Each structure stands twice: as structure tokens, then as C-alpha cells.
BAZAGU-756917 format. One record per atom (N, C-alpha, C): x, y negated, z negated. Coordinates in pm, whole numbers, padded with zeros to 5 digits, always signed. Example, Ala and Ser with C-alpha at 12.3 -4.5 7.8 and 13.67 -1.06 7.14 Angstrom:
2
+01319+00569-00780
+01230+00450-00780
+01320+00330-00780
+01285+00225-00708
+01367+00106-00714
+01290-00003-00787
***
This chain:
364
+00084+00121+00000
+00000+00000+00000
+00086-00124+00000
+00192-00117-00080
+00285-00230-00086
+00353-00249+00049
+00384-00135+00115
+00450-00142+00245
+00364-00210+00348
+00236-00178+00347
+00144-00238+00443
+00132-00390+00424
+00130-00433+00298
+00120-00577+00273
+00245-00648+00322
+00360-00586+00297
+00487-00646+00344
+00491-00653+00495
+00446-00544+00557
+00444-00540+00704
+00349-00645+00761
+00232-00657+00700
+00135-00758+00746
+00191-00899+00729
+00260-00920+00616
+00318-01052+00591
+00424-01084+00696
+00501-00980+00729
+00606-01000+00831
+00543-01038+00965
+00437-00967+01005
+00369-01001+01130
+00305-01140+01125
+00252-01174+01009
+00190-01307+00994
+00294-01418+01008
+00409-01395+00945
+00517-01495+00954
+00564-01512+01097
+00576-01400+01167
+00619-01405+01307
+00516-01477+01394
+00389-01444+01366
+00282-01510+01442
+00280-01661+01417
+00298-01700+01289
+00298-01842+01253
+00417-01913+01318
+00530-01842+01322
+00648-01899+01387
+00623-01924+01535
+00559-01826+01600
+00529-01840+01744
+00430-01954+01769
+00332-01962+01678
+00233-02071+01692
+00302-02206+01678
+00391-02218+01578
+00463-02343+01557
+00548-02378+01679
+00613-02275+01734
+00694-02298+01854
+00608-02347+01972
+00490-02281+01981
+00401-02323+02092
+00350-02465+02073
+00317-02499+01951
+00272-02635+01921
+00384-02735+01948
+00505-02697+01904
+00620-02783+01926
+00645-02804+02075
+00633-02692+02153
+00651-02702+02298
+00546-02795+02359
+00422-02780+02311
+00315-02867+02363
+00341-03012+02328
+00391-03034+02205
+00422-03170+02164
+00534-03230+02250
+00637-03147+02273
+00747-03193+02357
+00701-03225+02499
+00619-03134+02552
+00566-03157+02686
+00481-03284+02690
+00402-03303+02584
+00320-03424+02578
+00406-03549+02573
+00515-03540+02495
+00606-03654+02484
+00673-03681+02619
+00718-03569+02682
+00781-03585+02813
+00683-03643+02915
+00559-03591+02911
+00459-03639+03006
+00427-03786+02981
+00412-03822+02851
+00384-03961+02818
+00499-04051+02858
+00621-04001+02832
+00739-04079+02869
+00750-04094+03020
+00722-03982+03090
+00726-03988+03237
+00623-04086+03290
+00503-04082+03233
+00399-04174+03277
+00434-04318+03243
+00497-04336+03125
+00536-04471+03087
+00644-04524+03182
+00741-04436+03212
+00846-04477+03306
+00786-04506+03444
+00692-04422+03485
+00626-04445+03614
+00551-04578+03613
+00487-04606+03498
+00415-04733+03485
+00512-04851+03494
+00626-04838+03419
+00724-04946+03425
+00777-04965+03567
+00800-04853+03635
+00851-04861+03772
+00749-04930+03863
+00623-04889+03847
+00517-04950+03930
+00505-05100+03902
+00509-05136+03775
+00499-05279+03740
+00621-05354+03792
+00738-05288+03781
+00858-05350+03836
+00845-05376+03984
+00786-05279+04054
+00762-05298+04197
+00665-05411+04222
+00562-05418+04137
+00465-05526+04154
+00530-05663+04134
+00621-05670+04037
+00687-05798+04010
+00784-05836+04121
+00829-05737+04200
+00922-05765+04308
+00852-05793+04440
+00723-05768+04447
+00654-05782+04575
+00642-05928+04614
+00612-05945+04741
+00606-06079+04800
+00499-06165+04734
+00391-06102+04690
+00281-06180+04635
+00322-06252+04507
+00403-06184+04420
+00449-06249+04299
+00543-06364+04332
+00631-06343+04428
+00720-06450+04470
+00642-06567+04528
+00536-06533+04599
+00452-06639+04656
+00381-06717+04547
+00339-06647+04441
+00276-06717+04329
+00373-06815+04265
+00499-06772+04253
+00600-06861+04197
+00623-06981+04289
+00626-06955+04419
+00641-07064+04514
+00523-07159+04507
+00403-07103+04494
+00282-07184+04483
+00290-07274+04360
+00336-07219+04247
+00351-07298+04126
+00455-07409+04145
+00569-07372+04203
+00676-07470+04220
+00637-07584+04313
+00555-07554+04413
+00517-07658+04509
+00407-07748+04457
+00315-07692+04379
+00193-07766+04349
+00171-07797+04203
+00259-07753+04112
+00225-07769+03971
+00212-07915+03929
+00294-08003+03983
+00286-08142+03942
+00154-08205+03985
+00109-08172+04107
-00018-08226+04154
-00135-08170+04073
-00126-08044+04035
-00236-07982+03962
-00254-08042+03824
-00146-08097+03767
-00154-08153+03632
-00151-08305+03633
-00143-08365+03751
-00132-08510+03761
-00262-08577+03716
-00249-08680+03634
-00367-08754+03587
-00370-08893+03646
-00260-08965+03636
-00254-09101+03690
-00139-09109+03788
-00170-09148+03910
-00068-09160+04013
-00130-09225+04133
-00050-09247+04234
-00103-09304+04359
-00197-09207+04426
-00187-09080+04389
-00270-08977+04448
-00364-08923+04342
-00489-08895+04378
-00582-08832+04286
-00537-08691+04257
-00587-08635+04148
-00553-08497+04114
-00594-08404+04226
-00509-08306+04251
-00538-08214+04361
-00660-08128+04329
-00697-08124+04201
-00816-08048+04165
-00942-08124+04197
-00929-08247+04248
-01044-08325+04290
-01022-08374+04433
-01015-08282+04527
-00982-08318+04666
-01085-08409+04727
-01041-08484+04826
-01128-08582+04890
-01210-08520+05000
-01243-08393+04989
-01324-08329+05091
-01431-08245+05027
-01548-08246+05085
-01659-08155+05059
-01672-08107+04915
-01697-08196+04820
-01727-08154+04684
-01869-08101+04677
-01899-08031+04568
-02030-07966+04558
-02131-08051+04483
-02097-08171+04445
-02189-08255+04371
-02278-08337+04461
-02363-08421+04397
-02457-08501+04473
-02388-08606+04556
-02272-08654+04507
-02203-08762+04577
-02110-08712+04686
-02108-08581+04707
-02015-08526+04806
-02059-08560+04947
-01961-08572+05034
-01986-08599+05175
-01932-08484+05258
-01999-08447+05366
-01951-08336+05447
-01818-08368+05512
-01738-08263+05530
-01609-08281+05596
-01632-08300+05744
-01563-08395+05803
-01571-08417+05946
-01430-08425+06000
-01415-08396+06129
-01283-08401+06189
-01228-08543+06199
-01315-08641+06184
-01266-08778+06189
-01176-08809+06070
-01187-08729+05963
-01101-08748+05847
-00955-08732+05884
-00928-08647+05982
-00790-08615+06014
-00736-08694+06133
-00818-08778+06192
-00775-08848+06312
-00651-08933+06286
-00641-08991+06164
-00529-09079+06135
-00397-09004+06125
-00402-08871+06114
-00280-08794+06100
-00234-08728+06229
-00302-08754+06339
-00270-08684+06464
-00172-08760+06552
-00139-08880+06516
-00055-08961+06604
+00092-08918+06599
+00141-08884+06478
+00282-08854+06462
+00306-08705+06469
+00398-08663+06554
+00422-08520+06570
+00553-08475+06507
+00641-08568+06467
+00769-08527+06411
+00752-08488+06265
+00814-08378+06222
+00800-08334+06083
+00874-08425+05987
+00831-08422+05862
+00892-08503+05757
+00972-08410+05668
+01084-08456+05617
+01170-08370+05538
+01151-08390+05388
+01064-08480+05348
+01040-08504+05206
+00975-08381+05143
+00986-08371+05011
+00920-08262+04940
+00770-08280+04945
+00698-08172+04912
+00552-08179+04910
+00505-08288+04815
+00564-08294+04697
+00521-08390+04596
+00538-08533+04646
+00657-08565+04697
+00681-08702+04741
+00596-08738+04861
+00572-08640+04949
+00488-08668+05065
+00346-08702+05024
+00292-08628+04926
+00156-08657+04880
+00148-08797+04822
+00251-08839+04752
+00251-08973+04695
+00257-09080+04803
+00343-09057+04901
+00362-09156+05007
+00238-09173+05092
+00175-09063+05130
+00063-09070+05225
-00073-09080+05157
-00073-09074+05024
-00194-09107+04948
-00315-09025+04989
-00300-08895+05001
-00415-08808+05020
-00391-08676+04946
-00497-08606+04919
-00486-08481+04844
-00516-08363+04934
-00463-08248+04896
-00483-08126+04975
-00605-08049+04924
-00693-08005+05013
-00813-07930+04972
-00780-07785+04942
-00687-07762+04850
-00637-07627+04824
-00748-07533+04778
-00832-07581+04685
-00927-07488+04624
-01040-07449+04718
-01050-07513+04834
-01154-07479+04930
-01108-07371+05028
-00982-07325+05014
-00928-07220+05099
-00892-07100+05014
-00898-06981+05072
-00861-06863+04995
-00709-06851+04985
-00665-06752+04908
-00523-06736+04880
-00441-06713+05007
-00491-06630+05098
-00413-06598+05218
-00396-06722+05306
-00501-06801+05321
-00489-06926+05397
-00382-07016+05334
-00390-07034+05203
-00294-07120+05134
-00153-07065+05147
-00139-06934+05141
-00008-06870+05152
+00055-06896+05289
-00023-06878+05394
+00026-06901+05530
+00071-07046+05546
-00010-07139+05501
+00021-07281+05516
+00142-07321+05432
+00150-07267+05311
+00261-07302+05223
+00395-07255+05280
+00395-07139+05343
+00519-07083+05394
+00555-07126+05535
+00455-07158+05615
+00482-07185+05757
+00469-07331+05796
+00408-07413+05712
+00387-07554+05748
+00446-07641+05639
+00561-07702+05665
+00631-07782+05566
+00592-07930+05570
+00557-07979+05687
+00513-08118+05700
+00378-08133+05631
+00370-08216+05530
+00249-08224+05449
+00130-08274+05529
+00153-08363+05627
+00042-08412+05709
-00012-08300+05797
+00080-08220+05850
+00036-08105+05930
-00037-08005+05844
+00011-07981+05722
-00055-07886+05633
-00197-07933+05600
-00208-08063+05573
-00341-08119+05546
-00433-08102+05666
-00379-08127+05785
-00458-08116+05908
-00508-07973+05927
-00419-07875+05908
-00459-07735+05925
-00561-07694+05818
-00544-07745+05696
-00640-07712+05590
-00780-07759+05627
-00789-07884+05671
-00919-07939+05707
-00978-07864+05826
-00895-07829+05924
-00944-07753+06038
-00998-07618+05996
-00929-07552+05902
-00976-07421+05853
-01114-07433+05790
-01138-07545+05720
-01265-07563+05651
-01376-07598+05748
-01352-07696+05833
-01461-07744+05919
-01487-07650+06036
-01384-07577+06079
-01400-07490+06196
-01403-07343+06160
-01398-07312+06031
-01409-07173+05983
-01302-07084+06045
-01178-07132+06047
-01069-07052+06101
-01039-06935+06008
-01029-06814+06063
-00980-06703+05983
-00827-06706+05982
-00765-06617+05907
-00620-06623+05892
-00548-06592+06023
-00604-06502+06101
-00541-06469+06229
-00541-06590+06321
-00653-06661+06325
-00661-06779+06411
-00568-06888+06359
-00560-06904+06226
-00471-07004+06168
-00326-06978+06207
-00282-06853+06197
-00146-06820+06234
-00119-06847+06382
-00216-06816+06465
-00200-06842+06608
-00194-06992+06635
-00276-07069+06563
-00277-07215+06580
-00144-07276+06539
-00087-07225+06429
+00044-07275+06385
+00151-07239+06486
+00145-07115+06535
+00243-07070+06634
+00239-07157+06760
+00119-07194+06802
+00102-07275+06923
+00113-07425+06895
+00140-07461+06770
+00158-07602+06730
+00036-07685+06764
-00081-07640+06720
-00203-07717+06745
-00194-07858+06687
-00131-07871+06572
-00121-08004+06510
-00039-08099+06598
+00073-08050+06647
+00158-08136+06728
+00096-08176+06860
+00004-08094+06910
-00055-08121+07042
-00186-08198+07034
-00263-08182+06927
-00395-08242+06922
-00387-08395+06915
-00473-08456+06991
-00483-08601+06988
-00374-08674+07066
-00285-08601+07131
-00173-08666+07199
-00203-08700+07344
-00315-08653+07397
-00341-08673+07540
-00388-08815+07569
-00366-08859+07693
-00419-08988+07737
-00570-08978+07743
-00639-09078+07691
-00784-09071+07685
-00845-09209+07668
-00978-09214+07685
-01053-09338+07663
-01162-09318+07558
-01140-09224+07467
-01244-09187+07371
-01281-09302+07278
-01182-09382+07238
-01210-09494+07148
-01304-09595+07214
-01292-09613+07344
-01374-09711+07415
-01511-09655+07455
-01524-09524+07466
-01648-09468+07520
-01733-09393+07417
-01681-09372+07297
-01754-09298+07195
-01756-09374+07063
-01859-09355+06981
-01857-09413+06846
-01735-09363+06770
-01690-09442+06674
-01564-09413+06604
-01555-09271+06548
-01656-09223+06473
-01642-09086+06419
-01632-08981+06529
-01712-08997+06636
-01709-08900+06745
-01576-08905+06819
-01522-09025+06836
-01394-09039+06906
-01285-08962+06833
-01284-08973+06699
-01185-08901+06622
-01202-08751+06632
-01327-08706+06631
-01355-08563+06640
-01309-08506+06774
-01345-08576+06881
-01308-08527+07015
-01157-08532+07035
-01096-08640+06986
-00952-08653+07004
-00877-08543+06931
-00925-08506+06813
-00859-08400+06737
-00885-08262+06797
-00989-08252+06882
-01024-08124+06942
-00935-08092+07062
-00888-08194+07132
-00809-08173+07254
-00662-08199+07227
-00576-08154+07317
-00433-08166+07292
-00356-08183+07422
-00226-08203+07409
-00140-08225+07525
+00003-08184+07486
+00063-08087+07553
+00009-08014+07667
-00065-07888+07622
-00130-07823+07717
-00186-07690+07696
-00085-07589+07750
-00063-07485+07673
+00036-07384+07710
-00037-07257+07751
-00036-07229+07880
-00099-07107+07931
+00011-07006+07962
+00075-06956+07855
+00189-06867+07877
+00147-06727+07917
+00015-06702+07923
-00030-06571+07971
-00024-06565+08124
+00001-06680+08188
+00005-06686+08333
+00147-06713+08380
+00195-06633+08474
+00327-06654+08533
+00317-06639+08684
+00380-06730+08755
+00381-06725+08902
+00525-06745+08948
+00572-06652+09032
+00706-06667+09087
+00704-06742+09220
+00591-06738+09289
+00579-06806+09418
+00492-06930+09403
+00460-06992+09511
+00371-07108+09510
+00232-07065+09462
+00168-07154+09388
+00033-07125+09340
-00048-07253+09348
-00180-07238+09344
-00268-07354+09343
-00362-07345+09224
-00449-07448+09211
-00538-07450+09095
-00634-07332+09091
-00670-07279+09209
-00760-07164+09212
-00693-07042+09148
-00563-07025+09175
-00489-06916+09110
-00489-06931+08958
-00473-07053+08912
-00472-07078+08768
-00610-07049+08709
-00715-07094+08777
-00852-07068+08730
-00876-06919+08713
-00844-06842+08817
-00867-06698+08814
-00786-06634+08701
-00663-06681+08684
-00578-06626+08577
-00634-06655+08440
-00684-06775+08419
-00740-06810+08289
-00865-06729+08258
-00948-06709+08358
-01070-06631+08338
-01036-06485+08307
-00934-06432+08372
-00895-06293+08348
-00830-06276+08211
-00784-06386+08153
-00728-06384+08017
-00811-06477+07928
-00943-06463+07937
-01030-06563+07876
-01014-06568+07724
-00983-06455+07660
-00968-06457+07514
-00851-06546+07473
-00738-06527+07538
-00621-06610+07506
-00642-06754+07551
-00717-06772+07657
-00752-06906+07704
-00832-06979+07597
-00930-06911+07538
-01013-06972+07435
-00930-07003+07311
-00836-06916+07276
-00749-06942+07161
-00668-07068+07184
-00616-07084+07305
-00539-07204+07336
-00626-07329+07335
-00750-07317+07378
-00839-07432+07379
-00876-07475+07238
-00889-07382+07146
-00921-07418+07008
-01052-07359+06962
-01081-07380+06832
-01198-07319+06770
-01327-07380+06823
-01429-07297+06834
-01563-07345+06868
-01596-07347+07015
-01499-07318+07103
-01524-07324+07246
-01587-07196+07298
-01685-07212+07384
-01748-07100+07454
-01729-07121+07604
-01696-07015+07673
-01672-07021+07818
-01806-07011+07890
-01838-07111+07970
-01966-07115+08042
-01955-07069+08186
-01839-07084+08246
-01826-07037+08383
-01713-07104+08458
-01667-07035+08563
-01567-07088+08656
-01637-07120+08787
-01596-07230+08853
-01664-07278+08973
-01815-07285+08948
-01846-07353+08837
-01984-07363+08791
-02064-07451+08888
-02173-07395+08941
-02248-07465+09045
-02348-07564+08986
-02347-07686+09038
-02450-07784+09008
-02496-07846+09140
-02621-07887+09144
-02676-07949+09264
-02715-08093+09233
-02663-08183+09313
-02693-08326+09296
-02741-08382+09430
-02864-08428+09431
-02923-08491+09550
-02907-08403+09674
-02935-08273+09655
-02929-08181+09768
-02791-08133+09802
-02689-08182+09734
-02552-08138+09762
-02504-08038+09658
-02420-07945+09700
-02366-07843+09610
-02227-07885+09561
-02208-07873+09432
-02078-07908+09371
-02038-07796+09276
-01907-07781+09258
-01857-07669+09178
-01752-07719+09080
-01784-07707+08954
-01693-07747+08846
-01589-07637+08825
-01462-07675+08820
-01356-07574+08805
-01384-07482+08686
-01396-07540+08567
-01426-07462+08446
-01519-07544+08358
-01626-07481+08314
-01721-07547+08224
-01720-07474+08090
-01707-07551+07981
-01707-07494+07848
-01805-07571+07760
-01833-07512+07643
-01921-07579+07547
-01861-07559+07409
-01854-07668+07332
-01803-07657+07196
-01919-07653+07098
-01930-07542+07028
-02045-07519+06940
-02038-07601+06812
-01920-07648+06775
-01909-07730+06655
-01945-07875+06684
-01905-07924+06800
-01932-08064+06835
-02056-08080+06922
-02114-07969+06965
-02236-07972+07049
-02214-08058+07173
-02111-08023+07247
-02077-08096+07369
-02033-08000+07478
-02065-08036+07600
-02006-07968+07715
-01868-08028+07741
-01778-07945+07790
-01646-07989+07831
-01626-07949+07976
-01610-08047+08063
-01585-08024+08205
-01434-08029+08228
-01378-07921+08280
-01234-07913+08304
-01207-07910+08454
-01122-07999+08497
-01073-07998+08635
-00925-07966+08634
-00885-07866+08712
-00746-07822+08721
-00682-07873+08849
-00560-07925+08837
-00485-07971+08953
-00344-07913+08948
-00296-07868+09065
-00163-07811+09069
-00059-07914+09111
-00091-08041+09090
+00000-08151+09125
+00014-08242+09004
+00094-08345+09017
+00099-08448+08915
-00029-08531+08920
-00056-08607+08815
-00179-08684+08806
-00188-08789+08917
-00310-08800+08974
-00340-08905+09071
-00468-08976+09025
-00472-09108+09032
-00587-09183+08981
-00720-09140+09041
-00720-09096+09167
-00847-09061+09230
-00913-08937+09168
-00836-08859+09092
-00896-08743+09027
-01001-08781+08925
-00987-08900+08867
-01076-08941+08759
-01219-08963+08811
-01232-09016+08931
-01365-09044+08985
-01449-08917+08997
-01390-08811+09044
-01463-08685+09058
-01503-08629+08922
-01412-08638+08826
-01441-08587+08692
-01550-08669+08625
-01546-08799+08645
-01650-08887+08592
-01788-08850+08650
-01789-08819+08779
-01911-08776+08847
-01967-08647+08785
-01879-08552+08761
-01922-08424+08704
-01978-08443+08562
-01916-08527+08483
-01964-08551+08347
-02104-08611+08349
-02128-08705+08440
-02261-08765+08451
-02364-08661+08491
-02328-08576+08586
-02420-08473+08633
-02454-08374+08523
-02354-08331+08447
-02379-08236+08338
-02466-08299+08231
-02442-08426+08201
-02527-08496+08103
-02674-08491+08144
-02699-08513+08271
-02838-08520+08318
-02900-08382+08343
-02819-08287+08391
-02874-08159+08436
-02874-08053+08326
-02765-08045+08250
-02748-07935+08156
-02776-07971+08010
-02750-08093+07972
-02764-08129+07831
-02909-08122+07786
-02927-08074+07662
-03058-08065+07601
-03060-08148+07473
-03176-08154+07411
-03189-08231+07287
-03091-08178+07183
-03017-08267+07122
-02917-08228+07023
-02777-08221+07077
-02763-08218+07210
-02630-08219+07271
-02573-08360+07272
-02445-08371+07244
-02376-08499+07254
-02321-08519+07396
-02270-08637+07421
-02222-08670+07556
-02115-08572+07602
-02123-08536+07728
-02023-08449+07789
-01889-08520+07797
-01783-08447+07775
-01649-08503+07790
-01577-08430+07903
-01486-08500+07965
-01409-08443+08075
-01263-08425+08036
-01202-08321+08089
-01060-08296+08064
-00993-08264+08196
-00899-08347+08234
-00822-08326+08357
-00689-08265+08321
-00660-08147+08375
-00535-08077+08350
-00447-08084+08474
-00331-08147+08460
-00237-08163+08572
-00102-08104+08533
-00019-08083+08635
+00116-08035+08608
+00193-08137+08525
+00185-08261+08565
+00251-08371+08494
+00166-08496+08511
+00198-08597+08433
+00127-08724+08447
+00218-08838+08406
+00198-08950+08470
+00258-09075+08426
+00157-09142+08333
+00196-09163+08208
+00100-09209+08108
+00043-09347+08141
+00125-09435+08197
+00076-09569+08230
-00030-09562+08340
-00003-09481+08443
-00103-09463+08548
-00232-09404+08492
-00217-09309+08402
-00334-09245+08343
-00417-09345+08264
-00351-09430+08187
-00424-09529+08107
-00494-09632+08196
-00429-09673+08304
-00494-09764+08398
-00618-09700+08460
-00604-09572+08498
-00715-09504+08564
-00836-09488+08471
-00810-09478+08341
-00918-09457+08245
-00979-09586+08191
-00915-09697+08216
-00950-09821+08145
-01097-09859+08157
-01155-09855+08274
-01294-09900+08292
-01391-09785+08320
-01349-09665+08292
-01436-09548+08309
-01531-09538+08190
-01657-09514+08217
-01758-09513+08112
-01775-09377+08044
-01737-09272+08111
-01748-09139+08053
-01622-09105+07973
-01638-09034+07860
-01520-08997+07779
-01438-08890+07849
-01314-08924+07882
-01228-08835+07960
-01087-08836+07900
-01026-08720+07898
-00887-08706+07857
-00805-08645+07969
-00677-08678+07970
-00585-08627+08072
-00469-08559+08001
-00446-08432+08034
-00342-08356+07967
-00260-08279+08069
-00136-08249+08032
-00052-08160+08113
-00082-08016+08075
-00044-07924+08161
-00048-07783+08124
+00080-07717+08170
+00120-07616+08096
+00243-07543+08126
+00210-07394+08137
+00276-07328+08230
+00258-07185+08251
+00378-07109+08197
+00363-06977+08183
+00475-06895+08137
+00588-06895+08238
+00707-06870+08189
+00825-06868+08276
+00841-06730+08338
+00840-06724+08469
+00859-06597+08539
+00996-06596+08607
+01060-06479+08608
+01190-06467+08673
+01172-06468+08824
+01254-06544+08897
+01249-06538+09044
+01278-06397+09093
+01220-06362+09207
+01236-06226+09259
+01381-06191+09284
+01458-06285+09343
+01597-06254+09373
+01678-06237+09245
+01641-06311+09140
+01711-06298+09013
+01678-06167+08946
+01551-06127+08951
+01511-06000+08893
+01581-05884+08962
+01600-05896+09095
+01666-05790+09169
+01813-05775+09134
+01874-05883+09083
+02015-05879+09048
+02040-05827+08907
+01935-05809+08829
+01952-05758+08694
+01987-05609+08697
+02074-05563+08606
+02109-05420+08603
+01992-05337+08552
+01988-05212+08598
+01885-05120+08551
+01927-05062+08417
+01833-04992+08351
+01865-04926+08224
+01975-04823+08244
+01966-04748+08355
+02067-04646+08383
+02206-04707+08400
+02212-04821+08468
+02341-04888+08488
+02399-04938+08356
+02313-04988+08270
+02359-05035+08139
+02413-04917+08057
+02342-04803+08059
+02386-04686+07985
+02522-04636+08035
+02540-04633+08168
+02668-04589+08223
+02781-04682+08182
+02752-04812+08179
+02853-04909+08140
+02894-04891+07994
+02795-04863+07908
+02823-04839+07767
+02904-04712+07748
+02871-04605+07825
+02942-04479+07816
+03089-04496+07858
+03111-04569+07966
+03248-04589+08012
+03328-04670+07912
+03261-04763+07843
+03330-04843+07741
+03372-04757+07623
+03277-04666+07581
+03307-04577+07469
+03421-04482+07502
+03422-04429+07626
+03528-04335+07667
+03663-04404+07677
+03657-04531+07713
+03782-04604+07724
+03841-04632+07588
***
């Protein structure tokens, strides 16, 4: 009997030892697992702190912190922007707000803070989402240009893809630079809106011609690349037709390109010329604008504007030609993509020739 109790005690002790070992193993595994998860968490957070977004937040703070906390200065607090507030006293944003900033195209090297003080305007930062602000903060250093793009994003509902394309194509530098008579033919707010909508030059780099071409070739090319054409024209434009037919007093006439801007509620008549500007071009464009006003415009539409696109123009001649014209018309240059001449392309080495040349160099 005594032997059995001793034997049972021995088995019990062994069992308890095994249980303790198993518990200890589980505890160790739990510690290792917790430690592994903690290390993984630290690694993940470390990665988060190294990502571009955190760096951008720091850049955002460094660029704007003084304006965000400014109480008294030549500039109002950036938290109270001069655009589209939500209160009763708020006024809608219009493109005429930015007309005063379209004249100068050269960038300024001053810091953001000093530029805001000098030009006495605030940035509508809180009306744009983070990605819009990020793109502008990193890609647009001239504060006037940044302000211009911000307002355009708000009033024209630019998405981030369109904003990046606009910056790439330098919409700010081109808008409002064309020869025009908008100040004389349109009310002040409308003149600013239209002027900011058009630019000089237009870059149609989707089109390349190695041989002689005419305006009809350009028309066909633009229509075949209508999406990129619309991007170059700017936000709000709808393509209405090429060689758009109108009838006036029994005669048939054909507008090179007719567009409509849904934001400004205006038709845009475009005439393309494959030559330098000539004063007589204005008379035909003026005629087309009058016809569109009478034939196509409906209630709610504003006056039709004309845009003459030429290879080049003499600005003085253009201003003289526009001086007494009653219809709002702008004159702009256009540029096409650069194509290699055929004889030059034929002289370029082939891939095979380049590979052979590299092989012979390595062997040597």
C-alpha cells in the first residue's frame, strides 16, 4: 500500500512537472509572439513615419504655420480666406477674383510667408482637400500662381489629375496673356472671367507634321485627339463640332471649331490659320460671333467670344485690328509637337546597330 502511494506521488510529480513545462513554454511563446507583434508594430509605425505623407505634413507645417496663427498683419488669417465663406455675408467665388494675378508670368523667389505679406491676399487652403494642397505646395512655388490654381480648382471643380495636367502645361503662365478686346467689349467681371479662361500660346503637342500642313490638317488632328484638345483648352469646355455649319441669309458658312463653356455659359468660335496673323482674319471671326449669337444662343447664354489661332502674331497689329471690333475676340498663337524630319530620322542608327557598337566596345 505504501509502495502504491509512493508510485502515485512519483507520477503526480512528473505530471505536474510536465504541466509546468508546458505552461512555461506557452508563456514563452506568448512573450515571443507579443514581442514579435510589438516589433512588427514598431517597424510598421517607423515605416509610416518615413513615408512621403508624414514628410509632406512637416512641409505643410513649415510653409503655413505662421499664416495659420497670424492675428494682426497686412494679411488676414489664412483660416479666414477671402473666398466663398459659408456665412450670410459670403460671396460666391468668381474668376474675376484672379484676373489681377494673370498679367505677370515670371515666378517670384520670395518665401511663401513674405509673398503673402507683399501681395496682401490669403490662400483658400481649407476649401481644398489634402491631395490638392499637396500638389500645389510641392509643384507651385510662386504664391500668385498657387493662389490662381487654388481658385481655379474651386470654381472649376478641377480634380487632382486635371490640376497636375494644368500645372504641367503652365495654365497660369498662359492664361490672360493673349491679345484681346475683352475689357472694351464685356462688363468688367465678365472680361476678367473670359480673359482667365483663354491663354497664349496653346500647345498642341499631340500633333506633329514633318511636311507642309494647313489649318484643315490641324482641325482633323485636334478632333482625333479631342480629349487632349479639351485638356489644353481648359476646364468646362465642350466640343460642339468641326466645320460647324450655319446658314446666314441663304448662304452656307462653316466654323472651323465650335465649343461651349459650361461654366461661363458661352459659345467659343475658333478659327485656325496656318499663317501668321493678318488683320483681315478678324472680320470673318466677328461675323461668325454675330451669327452664333443670333442663331445658336438661347436664354441664359452669354455673348459668344471668338478665338483666332495663328502660327505667330505681331501684337501691335493684333491690337490695332481689335481696337474697334464690337465682338469679344482674342488672338493667340499655337504650337505643334516637334517631329523629326524624314531625312534625319533615316540617319539615326537602328537598335541592332547600337547593340553591335556596344558589343564591339566591350570586346575592345
